[in-house]
N, C-alpha and C positions, 0 to 999 in steps of 0.2 A: 519352560526354560529354553528348550531347543528352538521354539518358534521365535522368541524375542531375539536370540542371537542371530538367527537367519535373517530377520528383518533388518537388524542393525548392519549386517554384512551387506545386504542389498543397498541400503541407504548409503553406506560408506562408498560403495563402488561408484555410484552415480554422483558423488559429491562434487568432483572437479567440474563437470559440465553443468551441473545444477547451480552451483554457486555463481559461475560466470553468468548464467542466464538470469538468476535471481538478482544479481548485482545490477544488470542492465535494466531489469524491470523496476528495481528500486529507484534508479536514477530517473526513469520516465515517470514513475509514480510521484516522486517528490516534486519534479518539475510541474506535473499536472496539478498537484495539490497547491503549489505556490500560485499557479495561474488561476485556479478556481478561487482561492482566497482573495487574490487580487481583483478578480471580476466581481466577487461578492461584495467587496468593500466599495466598489465603484458602481454597483448596480442600485439605482434609486429604489426599485421595487423591493429588493431584498433589505435594503437599509430601512425602508419604511416598515417592513414586517418586523424587523428586529427591534425597532424603537417602540412599536406598538405593544401594549401590555398583553400578555397571554391569558387566555381564559383559565 
């Protein structure tokens, strides 16, 4: 019981900085995913692999 409340307290303390950092990471991640999806769609090799039946 004491351990879980201690962990919760630690987590809460770092929330403000962590959330800001995580938000920035999420923005980068979503941009990167969009770019990856865009490149996959326009990559002939990948398109060929996707249309080919899987074993």
